[in-house]
C-alpha positions as CSV (number, residue, x, y, z in Angstrom):
1,M,33.6,-120.9,324.5
2,K,35.9,-122.1,326.5
3,T,39.7,-120.3,325.8
4,D,41.4,-122.5,328.1
5,T,44.2,-125.0,326.8
6,I,43.4,-129.0,325.9
7,A,45.1,-131.9,325.5
8,A,44.4,-135.2,324.0
9,V,46.0,-138.5,322.1
10,A,44.9,-137.6,318.5
11,T,45.9,-141.4,317.4
12,A,44.1,-144.6,318.8
13,M,45.1,-145.9,321.9
14,S,46.8,-148.8,320.9
15,P,50.5,-150.2,320.2
16,S,51.9,-148.6,317.6
17,G,55.5,-147.2,315.9
18,I,53.9,-143.4,317.0
19,G,51.3,-141.7,319.3
20,I,50.2,-138.0,318.8
21,V,49.6,-135.6,322.1
22,R,48.1,-132.6,320.8
23,L,47.5,-129.0,322.5
24,S,46.0,-126.3,322.0
25,G,45.1,-123.3,323.1
26,A,47.0,-119.7,324.4
27,E,49.4,-121.7,326.6
28,A,50.2,-124.6,324.8
29,F,53.6,-123.4,324.0
30,E,54.1,-122.2,327.9
31,I,53.0,-126.2,328.7
32,A,55.0,-127.5,326.0
33,D,58.7,-125.4,327.5
34,K,57.4,-127.0,331.1
35,V,57.7,-130.4,329.9
36,Y,60.0,-130.2,327.0
37,K,64.3,-130.6,326.8
38,A,65.9,-130.6,324.0
39,G,68.9,-132.4,325.5
40,K,71.2,-132.5,329.0
41,N,72.4,-129.3,328.5
42,S,70.3,-127.2,326.4
43,K,68.0,-124.2,327.3
44,K,65.9,-124.2,324.1
45,R,62.6,-122.7,324.4
46,L,59.8,-123.7,322.4
47,S,58.4,-120.5,322.4
48,D,61.0,-118.8,321.4
49,Q,61.1,-121.1,318.0
50,E,59.4,-120.1,314.6
51,S,56.0,-121.4,313.8
52,H,55.8,-124.5,311.2
53,T,58.8,-126.2,312.6
54,I,59.9,-129.6,314.4
55,H,62.2,-130.0,317.3
56,Y,64.1,-133.6,318.2
57,G,64.2,-133.4,322.4
58,Y,63.0,-135.1,325.3
59,I,59.4,-134.9,327.2
60,F,60.1,-134.7,331.6
61,D,57.8,-135.2,334.2
62,G,59.6,-133.2,336.9
63,E,63.2,-135.3,336.7
64,E,61.6,-138.3,335.2
65,M,62.4,-138.4,331.3
66,I,59.0,-139.8,329.8
67,D,59.9,-140.7,326.3
68,E,61.8,-139.3,323.0
69,V,59.8,-136.7,321.0
70,L,60.0,-134.8,318.1
71,V,57.5,-131.5,318.7
72,M,56.0,-129.9,315.8
73,L,55.2,-126.1,316.7
74,M,52.2,-124.1,315.1
75,R,51.0,-120.6,315.9
76,G,47.4,-119.3,315.4
77,P,46.0,-118.5,313.2
78,R,47.8,-120.6,310.8
79,S,47.1,-124.1,312.3
80,Y,43.7,-126.6,312.3
81,T,42.4,-125.2,315.3
82,G,42.8,-121.5,314.6
83,E,45.3,-121.2,317.8
84,D,48.5,-122.1,319.1
85,T,49.3,-125.3,318.6
86,V,51.4,-128.3,319.9
87,E,51.8,-131.8,318.4
88,I,54.4,-134.4,320.5
89,D,55.3,-136.8,318.5
90,C,56.0,-139.5,321.2
91,H,56.8,-143.5,320.3
92,G,52.9,-145.4,319.9
93,G,53.1,-148.0,323.1
94,V,50.0,-147.2,325.4
95,Y,51.3,-146.6,328.6
96,A,54.2,-144.2,327.1
97,V,51.4,-141.8,325.1
98,K,49.3,-142.2,328.6
99,R,52.0,-140.9,330.7
100,V,52.7,-137.6,328.0
101,L,49.3,-137.1,328.1
102,E,49.1,-137.4,332.0
103,T,52.2,-134.7,332.0
104,V,50.9,-132.1,329.8
105,I,48.0,-132.4,331.7
106,R,49.7,-131.8,335.4
107,N,51.6,-128.6,334.1
108,G,48.4,-126.8,333.1
109,A,46.3,-128.6,329.9
110,R,42.3,-130.1,330.4
111,P,42.0,-133.1,329.1
112,A,39.7,-132.3,325.3
113,E,36.2,-132.9,324.7
114,P,35.0,-135.3,322.0
115,G,35.4,-133.1,318.8
116,E,36.9,-129.8,320.7
117,F,39.4,-129.9,318.2
118,T,37.5,-129.2,315.4
119,K,34.6,-127.6,316.9
120,R,37.6,-125.0,318.1
121,A,38.1,-124.7,313.9
122,F,34.8,-124.3,313.4
123,L,34.0,-121.5,316.4
124,N,37.4,-119.8,315.3
125,G,35.7,-119.6,311.5
126,R,38.5,-121.9,310.2
127,I,35.8,-124.0,308.6
128,G,32.4,-124.5,308.4
129,L,30.1,-126.6,310.1
130,S,29.5,-128.9,307.1
131,Q,33.3,-128.7,306.7
132,A,33.5,-129.9,310.2
133,E,30.8,-132.6,310.1
134,A,33.1,-134.1,307.1
135,V,36.1,-134.6,308.9
136,M,34.2,-137.7,311.2
137,D,33.1,-138.8,307.8
138,V,36.4,-138.8,306.2
139,I,37.6,-141.0,309.5
140,S,34.5,-143.2,309.4
141,A,34.7,-143.7,305.6
142,K,34.1,-147.4,304.8
143,S,34.4,-147.3,301.1
144,E,36.6,-145.6,298.3
145,Y,33.5,-143.5,297.2
146,A,32.8,-142.5,301.1
147,L,36.3,-141.0,301.6
148,K,36.0,-139.2,297.8
149,S,32.6,-137.6,298.8
150,S,33.9,-136.9,302.6
151,L,37.2,-135.4,301.3
152,S,35.0,-133.0,298.4
153,Q,33.0,-131.7,301.2
154,L,36.0,-131.0,303.6
155,K,37.1,-128.8,300.9
156,G,33.9,-127.0,301.2
157,S,32.0,-128.1,298.5
158,V,28.6,-128.4,300.0
159,Q,29.5,-124.8,301.6
160,E,30.0,-123.3,298.8
161,K,27.0,-124.5,296.9
162,I,25.3,-123.3,300.2
163,K,26.7,-119.9,300.4
164,A,25.8,-119.5,296.5
165,V,22.4,-119.7,297.3
166,R,22.1,-117.8,300.8
167,E,23.8,-114.6,298.8
168,K,20.8,-114.4,296.4
169,I,18.1,-114.9,299.0
170,I,19.5,-112.3,301.3
171,Y,20.5,-109.6,299.0
172,H,16.1,-109.8,297.9
173,I,15.8,-109.9,301.3
174,A,17.1,-106.3,301.7
175,Y,15.7,-105.2,298.4
176,I,12.6,-105.7,299.8
177,E,13.0,-104.8,303.5
178,S,14.8,-101.4,301.7
179,A,11.9,-100.9,299.4
180,L,9.5,-100.8,302.0
181,D,11.7,-98.1,304.2
182,D,12.2,-96.1,301.8
183,P,9.4,-97.1,298.7
184,E,9.8,-93.3,297.7
185,H,13.0,-93.8,296.5
186,I,13.3,-97.8,295.7
187,S,9.9,-99.1,293.5
188,L,8.9,-102.6,293.7
189,D,6.8,-102.2,290.3
190,G,7.4,-105.6,288.8
191,Y,9.4,-107.0,291.1
192,P,7.3,-109.8,291.9
193,E,8.1,-111.0,289.0
194,E,11.7,-110.6,289.0
195,L,11.8,-112.7,292.3
196,D,9.7,-115.3,291.0
197,M,12.1,-116.2,288.4
198,T,15.2,-116.3,291.1
199,A,13.0,-118.5,293.0
200,A,12.1,-120.9,290.5
201,E,16.0,-120.6,289.9
202,L,17.5,-121.3,293.5
203,E,14.4,-123.9,293.8
204,E,16.1,-125.6,290.9
205,K,19.5,-125.6,292.8
206,V,17.8,-127.0,296.1
207,K,15.8,-129.8,294.6
208,R,19.2,-131.0,292.6
209,L,21.0,-131.1,296.1
210,L,18.0,-133.2,297.3
211,A,18.3,-135.5,294.7
212,T,21.6,-136.6,295.7
213,A,20.6,-137.5,299.6
214,D,19.4,-140.6,298.7
215,E,22.6,-141.4,296.7
216,G,24.3,-139.7,299.6
217,K,23.0,-141.8,301.9
218,M,24.6,-145.0,300.3
219,I,27.6,-143.7,299.8
220,Q,28.4,-142.5,303.4
221,E,26.7,-146.0,305.2
222,G,26.6,-148.6,302.4
223,I,24.2,-150.1,300.5
224,K,21.6,-152.3,302.2
225,T,21.2,-155.2,300.3
226,V,19.3,-158.6,301.2
227,I,20.4,-161.7,299.5
228,V,16.4,-163.9,299.8
229,G,16.1,-166.7,297.7
230,R,14.1,-170.5,299.0
231,P,16.1,-173.1,300.8
232,N,19.5,-174.3,299.4
233,A,19.3,-171.8,296.2
234,G,23.2,-170.7,297.2
235,K,22.8,-167.7,299.1
236,S,25.2,-168.7,301.8
237,S,27.4,-169.6,299.5
238,L,26.8,-166.3,297.5
239,L,27.7,-164.5,300.3
240,N,30.7,-166.4,301.5
241,L,31.8,-165.2,297.4
242,L,31.4,-161.8,298.0
243,V,32.9,-161.9,301.3
244,G,36.1,-163.7,300.4
245,E,35.7,-166.1,303.2
246,E,33.6,-168.7,304.9
247,R,31.0,-166.6,307.1
248,A,28.4,-168.4,306.8
249,I,27.8,-172.2,307.1
250,V,26.9,-174.5,303.9
251,T,25.6,-177.4,304.1
252,N,22.6,-179.5,301.7
253,I,20.3,-179.4,304.2
254,A,17.7,-176.8,303.7
255,G,17.0,-174.3,306.4
256,T,20.5,-174.1,307.6
257,T,20.2,-170.6,308.0
258,R,18.0,-169.3,310.4
259,D,19.0,-165.7,311.8
260,V,20.5,-163.1,309.9
261,L,24.2,-163.0,309.2
262,E,25.4,-159.9,308.4
263,E,28.8,-158.5,306.6
264,T,30.4,-155.2,304.9
265,V,31.9,-155.7,301.7
266,I,33.3,-153.1,298.8
267,L,33.1,-153.9,295.6
268,Q,34.3,-151.4,292.9
269,G,34.7,-149.0,295.3
270,I,30.9,-149.5,297.0
271,A,29.8,-150.5,300.7
272,L,27.8,-153.7,300.7
273,R,26.0,-154.1,304.0
274,I,25.3,-157.6,303.0
275,L,22.4,-159.3,304.9
276,D,22.2,-163.4,304.2
277,T,18.9,-164.5,305.1
278,A,17.1,-167.6,306.0
279,G,15.2,-169.2,302.8
280,I,11.9,-168.3,302.3
281,R,9.5,-170.9,303.1
282,N,6.5,-172.6,304.9
283,A,9.0,-172.6,308.4
284,R,9.0,-176.4,309.6
285,D,9.6,-175.1,313.3
286,A,9.5,-171.6,315.4
287,V,12.7,-171.5,315.3
288,E,13.2,-171.1,310.9
289,K,9.6,-169.2,311.4
290,I,11.6,-166.3,313.2
291,G,14.2,-166.4,310.2
292,V,11.8,-166.6,307.3
293,D,9.8,-163.4,309.3
294,R,13.1,-161.4,309.7
295,A,14.0,-162.4,306.6
296,K,10.8,-160.5,304.7
297,A,11.3,-157.8,307.2
298,H,14.4,-156.4,306.0
299,V,13.3,-157.0,302.4
300,K,11.0,-153.8,302.8
301,D,13.4,-151.5,303.7
302,A,16.2,-153.0,302.0
303,D,18.2,-150.9,299.2
304,L,18.8,-153.8,297.0
305,I,17.8,-157.4,297.4
306,L,19.7,-160.0,295.6
307,Y,17.3,-162.7,294.4
308,V,19.0,-165.9,294.3
309,V,17.5,-168.8,292.1
310,D,18.4,-172.5,291.6
311,S,18.5,-172.7,288.2
312,S,18.5,-176.7,288.3
313,Q,15.3,-176.8,290.4
314,P,12.3,-175.6,288.7
315,L,10.5,-172.4,290.2
316,D,8.0,-173.6,293.1
317,N,5.4,-171.5,295.1
318,N,8.1,-169.9,297.4
319,D,9.9,-168.2,294.1
320,H,6.3,-167.0,293.6
321,E,5.9,-165.8,296.8
322,I,9.5,-163.9,296.6
323,I,9.0,-162.7,293.1
324,E,5.8,-160.7,294.9
325,L,8.0,-159.5,297.7
326,I,10.2,-157.8,295.7
327,R,7.8,-156.9,292.8
328,D,8.7,-153.0,293.5
329,K,11.6,-153.3,295.0
330,K,15.6,-152.6,293.6
331,A,16.2,-156.0,292.8
332,I,18.3,-158.2,290.1
333,V,17.4,-161.5,290.0
334,L,21.0,-164.6,290.2
335,L,20.1,-167.4,288.4
336,N,22.8,-169.7,290.3
337,K,24.1,-172.9,289.8
338,S,24.9,-171.9,286.4
339,D,26.8,-175.2,285.7
340,L,24.5,-177.8,286.2
341,E,22.2,-178.7,284.1
342,P,18.8,-175.7,283.9
343,A,15.5,-176.5,284.9
344,V,14.1,-172.5,284.4
345,S,15.7,-169.9,282.0
346,A,16.8,-166.1,282.5
347,D,14.1,-165.6,280.0
348,E,11.3,-167.1,282.2
349,L,12.7,-165.0,285.0
350,E,13.2,-161.8,283.0
351,K,9.0,-162.0,282.2
352,L,8.0,-163.4,285.8
353,T,10.4,-160.7,287.6
354,E,10.7,-157.8,285.5
355,K,14.1,-157.5,287.2
356,C,17.6,-157.8,285.1
357,V,18.5,-161.3,285.5
358,I,22.5,-162.7,285.8
359,S,23.7,-166.1,285.4
360,I,26.0,-166.7,287.8
361,S,27.6,-169.6,289.8
362,A,28.9,-169.1,293.2
363,K,30.9,-172.6,292.9
364,E,32.6,-171.8,290.0
365,E,32.9,-167.9,291.2
366,T,31.5,-166.7,287.9
367,G,29.1,-163.6,286.7
368,I,30.1,-161.3,290.2
369,G,31.8,-159.2,288.0
370,Q,28.5,-158.5,285.9
371,L,26.9,-158.3,289.3
372,E,29.4,-155.3,290.4
373,Q,28.9,-153.8,287.4
374,Q,24.8,-153.5,287.3
375,M,24.5,-152.6,291.4
376,K,26.9,-149.7,290.0
377,D,24.5,-149.0,287.6
378,M,21.5,-149.4,289.3
379,F,22.9,-147.0,291.9
380,F,25.1,-144.7,290.4
381,H,23.9,-144.7,286.4
382,G,27.3,-145.8,286.0
383,E,29.8,-143.9,287.6
384,L,29.9,-141.6,290.6
385,A,32.3,-138.2,290.0
386,F,33.4,-135.7,292.7
387,N,34.6,-132.9,290.5
388,D,31.7,-130.5,290.3
389,E,28.9,-132.9,291.5
390,V,28.0,-132.3,295.1
391,Y,26.4,-135.4,297.7
392,I,23.9,-135.1,300.5
393,T,25.1,-137.4,302.9
394,N,24.4,-135.7,306.1
395,V,21.1,-136.6,307.1
396,R,20.7,-132.9,309.2
397,H,21.5,-131.1,305.8
398,K,18.7,-132.8,303.9
399,Q,16.4,-132.0,306.1
400,A,17.8,-128.5,306.4
401,L,16.7,-128.7,302.5
402,Q,13.6,-129.6,302.6
403,E,13.1,-126.4,304.9
404,A,14.5,-124.1,302.5
405,L,13.0,-125.9,299.2
406,S,9.8,-125.3,301.3
407,S,9.7,-121.9,302.1
408,L,11.0,-120.9,298.7
409,Q,8.3,-122.5,296.9
410,M,5.7,-120.4,300.0
411,V,7.6,-117.4,298.6
412,R,6.1,-118.2,294.8
413,Q,2.9,-119.1,295.8
414,S,2.8,-115.4,297.6
415,I,4.0,-114.3,294.3
416,A,0.8,-115.8,292.4
417,D,-1.8,-114.7,295.4
418,G,-0.5,-111.4,294.8
419,M,0.1,-111.0,298.7
420,P,2.4,-108.2,299.9
421,E,5.6,-108.1,300.0
422,D,6.6,-108.4,303.6
423,F,5.2,-111.9,303.0
424,F,7.9,-112.6,300.6
425,S,10.5,-111.6,303.0
426,I,9.5,-113.5,305.8
427,D,9.6,-116.9,303.9
428,L,12.8,-115.8,302.3
429,M,14.2,-115.6,305.8
430,N,13.0,-118.5,306.7
431,A,15.0,-120.4,303.5
432,Y,18.0,-118.4,304.5
433,E,18.7,-119.4,308.2
434,A,17.5,-122.9,307.8
435,L,20.2,-122.9,304.8
436,G,22.7,-121.4,307.5
437,R,22.3,-124.6,309.9
438,I,24.4,-126.3,307.1
439,T,27.1,-123.7,307.1
440,G,26.6,-123.1,310.6
441,E,25.8,-119.2,310.4
442,S,22.4,-120.0,312.1
443,V,22.8,-122.6,314.7
444,G,22.1,-122.5,317.8
445,E,25.2,-123.5,320.8
446,D,23.3,-127.3,321.9
447,L,22.9,-128.3,318.1
448,V,26.7,-127.4,318.2
449,N,27.7,-129.1,321.1
450,E,25.5,-132.0,319.9
451,I,27.3,-132.3,316.5
452,F,30.4,-132.0,318.0
453,S,29.9,-134.8,321.0
454,K,29.6,-137.6,318.5
455,F,33.9,-136.9,317.3
456,C,36.4,-138.8,318.7
457,T,38.3,-136.9,321.6
458,G,41.7,-136.6,319.7
459,K,39.9,-134.9,317.0
């Protein structure tokens, strides 16, 4: 690991009230002494001050004063990175922050790589790898639930669950190896039955974590929600209502929407990636056909489909085609234009689609509360809890859990087949290593570098 002192801007490079330049490393205090002055006649040195204190003064580049600042001191290991850390709070003008950063670099620091502060926290044992990844998830959280999930993981919720499973696995690996090395004193009589019970218990725990992965992905990335319907059913009006502004063009001309329009909205703390699509019908021209084909393609990989039906018009062949498209998908049928004389009923649609039907009026803005609750019921069983429940939101974690599950199942199969005990040890070790990739206890340098390269520079 590089041990030189690094520096970066830890806040956004845009005009703001405050900007923060962060230094971390063995020479952080020495560099701070070179650029900081407490006052005109003051001899105060930051390196002589106590940890976790804040000091008022100025940053100088040689004889030129750059900015008036507050400097926070944190000595390792009681800092984010586990190293000596200095944070300079300056005025948030882009040029002022840039000058402060350039000054500390000229005086001995080097520019930090993306994610290098958090990488050092991981390598110095301050946090586990799953916690480090949660840092970026907190920064990029798009909704209340995404933030809660990320904060839960930042506190170590995933790491604790994985650590508990790994501890049981390593105990049995050690027991088998000890028994094979010293059969006279350690007996394996009846042990396969005991191991089978333990493996079954661990398998169930891993399965429970994996079962949260789909929900976790939607918590983190948002529910891909595709609005479909025939032309003039009110799809674009629904999008505008959910977004809260006129994002889609709405006219009485059928086929106005030609391409896919995507917006992200937050409903009751849940992020929805909503796609408004072209009305599905026999296209009148080549451009409209492309839009209809794209609409059908998005239906195939949607998490949720909102099928909008014009309640004032009888169902036609286009509606029946849409009903078949959504037959095996999670979908809610929205009976729109409920303020007009109905030509189709909710009961009729429920029988045809076998989906939940909600009467709405995009024009009168009614029925949306019922739609929001139905979506929460469909995807999160009514509520999301972050007290005891852990959600797997990281694809890398999901893959590692799947590998661990497969290895545990192989252990049980070997027991059932009456295989020698050393076969158990091999598969247990594979499960142990797979889970270690989540916590960071069995990862290579290349993977660590790849993970932290996706972070922003100041974190």
